[in-house]
C-alpha positions as semicolon CSV with decimal commas, in nm:
position;residue;x (nm);y (nm);z (nm)
1;M;-18,002;12,429;-7,190
2;K;-17,860;12,777;-7,141
3;K;-18,118;13,051;-7,185
4;V;-18,072;13,373;-7,383
5;R;-18,245;13,707;-7,349
6;L;-18,506;13,764;-7,618
7;G;-18,388;14,090;-7,769
8;R;-18,465;14,389;-7,548
9;T;-18,733;14,206;-7,348
10;D;-18,708;14,043;-7,005
11;L;-18,799;13,705;-7,151
12;M;-18,530;13,437;-7,116
13;V;-18,566;13,157;-7,372
14;A;-18,384;12,850;-7,491
15;P;-18,193;12,878;-7,821
16;V;-18,435;12,615;-7,952
17;C;-18,811;12,678;-7,965
18;F;-19,054;12,397;-8,042
19;G;-19,302;12,481;-8,316
20;T;-19,642;12,323;-8,258
21;S;-19,839;12,385;-8,576
22;G;-19,827;12,015;-8,661
23;L;-19,987;11,931;-8,326
24;G;-20,304;12,090;-8,461
25;D;-20,333;11,819;-8,728
26;M;-20,252;11,995;-9,056
27;P;-20,230;11,728;-9,329
28;D;-20,278;11,984;-9,607
29;T;-19,946;12,140;-9,500
30;Y;-19,740;11,849;-9,373
31;G;-19,887;11,549;-9,552
32;Y;-19,970;11,348;-9,239
33;D;-20,223;11,342;-8,953
34;V;-20,162;11,401;-8,582
35;D;-20,429;11,286;-8,338
36;A;-20,498;11,433;-7,995
37;E;-20,314;11,164;-7,800
38;R;-19,998;11,204;-8,004
39;A;-20,018;11,580;-7,961
40;K;-20,059;11,543;-7,584
41;A;-19,763;11,307;-7,557
42;T;-19,548;11,547;-7,759
43;M;-19,639;11,840;-7,538
44;Q;-19,560;11,644;-7,224
45;A;-19,222;11,549;-7,372
46;I;-19,154;11,918;-7,433
47;F;-19,258;12,012;-7,079
48;D;-19,033;11,737;-6,937
49;G;-18,727;11,862;-7,128
50;P;-18,485;12,157;-7,103
51;V;-18,653;12,380;-7,364
52;N;-18,881;12,646;-7,213
53;F;-19,021;12,793;-7,534
54;I;-19,304;12,696;-7,772
55;D;-19,460;12,872;-8,068
56;T;-19,815;12,828;-8,193
57;S;-20,091;13,034;-8,359
58;R;-20,465;13,083;-8,341
59;I;-20,512;12,957;-8,697
60;Y;-20,299;12,643;-8,682
61;G;-20,529;12,348;-8,742
62;M;-20,820;12,596;-8,719
63;G;-20,759;12,634;-8,346
64;R;-20,666;12,275;-8,264
65;S;-20,298;12,350;-8,193
66;E;-20,382;12,597;-7,915
67;Q;-20,662;12,377;-7,784
68;R;-20,432;12,076;-7,753
69;I;-20,159;12,281;-7,593
70;G;-20,412;12,419;-7,347
71;A;-20,530;12,069;-7,260
72;A;-20,171;11,965;-7,190
73;I;-20,117;12,273;-6,972
74;R;-20,430;12,199;-6,770
75;E;-20,339;11,832;-6,733
76;R;-20,004;11,939;-6,591
77;G;-20,161;12,188;-6,351
78;G;-20,018;12,492;-6,529
79;L;-19,713;12,592;-6,727
80;P;-19,374;12,487;-6,589
81;P;-19,195;12,777;-6,413
82;G;-19,024;13,008;-6,658
83;F;-19,197;12,861;-6,960
84;V;-19,252;13,105;-7,251
85;V;-19,548;13,082;-7,489
86;S;-19,547;13,252;-7,827
87;T;-19,869;13,270;-8,030
88;K;-20,015;13,485;-8,303
89;L;-20,312;13,700;-8,391
90;D;-20,486;13,573;-8,704
91;R;-20,740;13,681;-8,960
92;D;-21,086;13,529;-8,971
93;P;-21,020;13,206;-9,168
94;E;-21,356;13,223;-9,347
95;T;-21,375;13,589;-9,448
96;N;-21,005;13,689;-9,425
97;V;-21,111;13,996;-9,228
98;F;-20,818;14,117;-9,016
99;D;-20,923;14,442;-8,856
100;A;-20,881;14,554;-8,494
101;A;-21,196;14,375;-8,382
102;Q;-21,082;14,050;-8,537
103;A;-20,739;14,085;-8,373
104;R;-20,911;14,127;-8,035
105;R;-21,129;13,820;-8,099
106;S;-20,820;13,622;-8,198
107;L;-20,644;13,708;-7,872
108;E;-20,950;13,630;-7,661
109;Q;-20,985;13,291;-7,831
110;S;-20,619;13,216;-7,773
111;L;-20,639;13,298;-7,403
112;V;-20,940;13,071;-7,358
113;A;-20,790;12,785;-7,560
114;L;-20,453;12,801;-7,387
115;G;-20,602;12,866;-7,045
116;I;-20,363;13,148;-6,959
117;E;-20,418;13,512;-6,865
118;R;-20,165;13,680;-7,094
119;I;-19,929;13,593;-7,378
120;D;-19,554;13,618;-7,339
121;L;-19,486;13,687;-7,707
122;L;-19,770;13,780;-7,939
123;H;-19,725;13,826;-8,314
124;L;-19,923;13,969;-8,600
125;H;-19,950;13,668;-8,830
126;D;-19,960;13,655;-9,209
127;P;-20,134;13,988;-9,281
128;E;-20,061;13,927;-9,648
129;H;-20,338;13,665;-9,652
130;S;-20,599;13,906;-9,517
131;R;-20,860;14,079;-9,734
132;S;-20,669;14,404;-9,700
133;L;-20,302;14,450;-9,611
134;V;-20,368;14,818;-9,543
135;E;-20,643;14,729;-9,296
136;A;-20,439;14,461;-9,125
137;T;-20,124;14,672;-9,084
138;G;-20,281;15,009;-9,015
139;R;-20,273;15,194;-8,684
140;D;-20,648;15,147;-8,655
141;G;-20,623;14,786;-8,773
142;A;-20,487;14,458;-8,642
143;L;-20,129;14,580;-8,609
144;G;-20,226;14,886;-8,409
145;E;-20,440;14,663;-8,189
146;L;-20,142;14,434;-8,128
147;F;-19,947;14,723;-7,977
148;R;-20,249;14,829;-7,772
149;M;-20,262;14,477;-7,630
150;K;-19,903;14,518;-7,516
151;E;-19,989;14,851;-7,353
152;E;-20,276;14,678;-7,169
153;G;-20,045;14,409;-7,035
154;L;-20,208;14,130;-7,233
155;A;-19,880;14,060;-7,409
156;K;-19,532;14,102;-7,264
157;A;-19,372;14,141;-7,607
158;V;-19,494;14,175;-7,964
159;G;-19,364;14,051;-8,296
160;L;-19,422;14,015;-8,666
161;A;-19,460;13,667;-8,816
162;A;-19,527;13,694;-9,185
163;G;-19,405;13,577;-9,523
164;A;-19,217;13,768;-9,788
165;T;-18,927;13,972;-9,660
166;T;-19,019;14,249;-9,905
167;M;-19,341;14,293;-9,710
168;M;-19,192;14,247;-9,365
169;I;-18,896;14,482;-9,392
170;P;-19,097;14,808;-9,430
171;L;-19,312;14,711;-9,129
172;L;-19,004;14,631;-8,923
173;R;-18,868;14,978;-9,005
174;D;-19,191;15,154;-8,917
175;W;-19,296;14,976;-8,597
176;D;-19,113;14,907;-8,271
177;F;-19,136;14,527;-8,269
178;D;-18,966;14,320;-8,003
179;A;-18,925;14,015;-8,225
180;L;-18,990;13,864;-8,565
181;I;-19,042;13,516;-8,703
182;T;-18,913;13,419;-9,046
183;H;-18,963;13,071;-9,186
184;N;-18,796;12,869;-9,462
185;R;-18,603;13,180;-9,566
186;F;-18,278;13,121;-9,378
187;T;-18,163;12,762;-9,416
188;L;-17,868;12,569;-9,555
189;A;-18,050;12,579;-9,889
190;N;-18,179;12,937;-9,885
191;R;-18,068;13,282;-9,764
192;N;-18,363;13,497;-9,869
193;A;-18,390;13,655;-9,521
194;E;-18,026;13,769;-9,499
195;A;-18,097;14,142;-9,531
196;M;-18,389;14,120;-9,288
197;L;-18,171;13,956;-9,026
198;D;-17,920;14,237;-9,060
199;L;-18,197;14,496;-9,020
200;A;-18,333;14,319;-8,712
201;Q;-17,991;14,311;-8,552
202;S;-17,941;14,682;-8,614
203;R;-18,279;14,761;-8,451
204;G;-18,249;14,524;-8,156
205;I;-18,531;14,301;-8,280
206;A;-18,500;13,939;-8,171
207;V;-18,506;13,691;-8,460
208;L;-18,682;13,358;-8,431
209;N;-18,576;13,152;-8,731
210;A;-18,840;12,891;-8,808
211;A;-18,838;12,590;-9,038
212;P;-18,460;12,529;-9,051
213;Y;-18,531;12,192;-9,218
214;A;-18,690;12,359;-9,522
215;G;-19,031;12,221;-9,438
216;G;-18,902;11,888;-9,307
217;V;-18,691;11,749;-9,590
218;L;-18,356;11,819;-9,420
219;A;-18,479;11,634;-9,113
220;K;-18,645;11,336;-9,280
221;G;-18,439;11,298;-9,596
222;S;-18,513;11,372;-9,960
223;S;-18,580;11,005;-10,041
224;E;-18,824;10,947;-9,757
225;Y;-18,985;11,293;-9,771
226;P;-18,948;11,444;-10,120
227;R;-19,117;11,772;-10,030
228;Y;-18,967;12,122;-10,017
229;V;-19,133;12,404;-9,824
230;Y;-19,452;12,200;-9,770
231;Q;-19,499;12,109;-10,135
232;E;-19,420;11,806;-10,351
233;A;-19,079;11,882;-10,497
234;S;-18,924;11,821;-10,835
235;A;-18,582;11,662;-10,875
236;E;-18,444;12,007;-10,959
237;A;-18,586;12,156;-10,638
238;L;-18,431;11,874;-10,437
239;D;-18,084;11,902;-10,593
240;P;-17,952;12,150;-10,331
241;I;-18,090;11,929;-10,057
242;R;-17,915;11,624;-10,199
243;R;-17,584;11,811;-10,219
244;I;-17,618;11,897;-9,851
245;E;-17,704;11,535;-9,772
246;A;-17,399;11,414;-9,967
247;I;-17,164;11,642;-9,772
248;C;-17,314;11,528;-9,443
249;A;-17,295;11,161;-9,543
250;R;-16,923;11,190;-9,617
251;H;-16,861;11,314;-9,264
252;G;-17,116;11,109;-9,073
253;V;-17,322;11,414;-8,977
254;P;-17,703;11,395;-8,968
255;P;-17,839;11,656;-9,214
256;G;-18,092;11,756;-8,952
257;A;-17,813;11,841;-8,708
258;A;-17,637;12,052;-8,968
259;A;-17,960;12,228;-9,066
260;L;-18,049;12,308;-8,704
261;Q;-17,700;12,422;-8,603
262;F;-17,663;12,635;-8,914
263;S;-17,935;12,852;-8,763
264;M;-17,823;12,818;-8,400
265;R;-17,468;12,929;-8,469
266;D;-17,575;13,259;-8,633
267;P;-17,537;13,541;-8,378
268;R;-17,829;13,733;-8,526
269;I;-18,073;13,457;-8,432
270;A;-18,205;13,436;-8,076
271;S;-18,389;13,104;-8,109
272;T;-18,456;12,850;-8,381
273;V;-18,813;12,723;-8,415
274;C;-18,825;12,350;-8,492
275;G;-19,160;12,188;-8,556
276;V;-19,226;11,862;-8,372
277;S;-19,529;11,639;-8,391
278;K;-19,428;11,329;-8,194
279;P;-19,233;11,276;-7,871
280;E;-18,933;11,112;-8,039
281;R;-18,870;11,431;-8,238
282;V;-18,825;11,628;-7,917
283;K;-18,530;11,415;-7,808
284;Q;-18,392;11,401;-8,163
285;T;-18,394;11,780;-8,183
286;L;-18,199;11,809;-7,859
287;D;-17,951;11,546;-7,981
288;W;-17,902;11,730;-8,309
289;A;-17,848;12,060;-8,125
290;R;-17,553;11,901;-7,942
291;F;-17,409;11,692;-8,225
292;P;-17,037;11,771;-8,282
293;I;-16,977;11,915;-8,629
294;P;-16,614;12,001;-8,721
295;D;-16,524;12,336;-8,875
296;S;-16,413;12,156;-9,190
297;V;-16,768;12,034;-9,244
298;W;-16,903;12,386;-9,197
299;D;-16,658;12,507;-9,456
300;E;-16,806;12,264;-9,708
301;L;-17,165;12,328;-9,613
302;T;-17,141;12,704;-9,629
303;A;-16,958;12,687;-9,961
304;A;-17,239;12,481;-10,117
305;P;-17,475;12,664;-10,356
306;F;-17,788;12,818;-10,207
307;S;-18,083;13,023;-10,332
308;T;-18,171;13,379;-10,240
309;E;-18,515;13,365;-10,403
310;D;-18,831;13,350;-10,194
311;P;-18,882;12,977;-10,140
312;E;-19,254;13,022;-10,072
313;A;-19,331;13,229;-10,380
314;T;-19,540;12,947;-10,534
315;R;-19,667;12,792;-10,213
316;Q;-20,040;12,733;-10,185
317;Y;-20,098;12,822;-9,820
318;R;-20,354;12,615;-9,626
319;P;-20,379;12,641;-9,245
320;G;-20,508;12,284;-9,219
């Protein structure tokens, strides 16, 4: 798989990045369990494939995602050459404190869990869930500490991985980030992040577009998995998904392939983060990335109605 440069950095990454939150066993978010053996098999399938890029976080599964990734790295004798790891600084999950000291603890815990000496791409994660947004994003807080970590060589590049675009955009204007992660906000069904993608492009910030399947429904199907953005969905919420499914069915295109390639074909997006939690999904993702989709199908898909509202406005966030 041809690699692309991650923004202004020296990191070369695949246009697909495997998200590993589910490997930490997060049934409150995804509605199913993932045990350690399944997580290990999934990581080995990733390492054996052409994608050289994974994304995780300190808080995913209360640390289990990083721990399981670290176990797979150690079992393999180290990361494959050229492999890029993205992870995130997180608040204290019990107190929601997210000051500079907590950011430093978060990094130290990540390095131990993953068994590596430095992070390729390190993000400030979800400051909006901290006890104080001002504290988390201040120059003496977690965000300032993130940039000090880069200066110390503990991170090659730094990013912002948060929620609402209205909160992210001012930070992206004020700080010299290398990358950002947005999730669920640029999909076939939603374009909430459109203005933020334009801003990132103008500033040379690499965009990692996560959750192209709208939380899984565009990959698994609205009948089998009637959830939208990690929540049980009403028939009204699923209507746009079913219209996309109908277009794809008429042309023999897997909705997952269309959802993934919708992100991959946008020139503003460096890499698309696709969550996987079992080995078969790794191969399926690669197959979908290569699936031939005619221009006439794209004409129909892009003409279909979509929302510009924040799809996570009512989400009850749980990191487990």
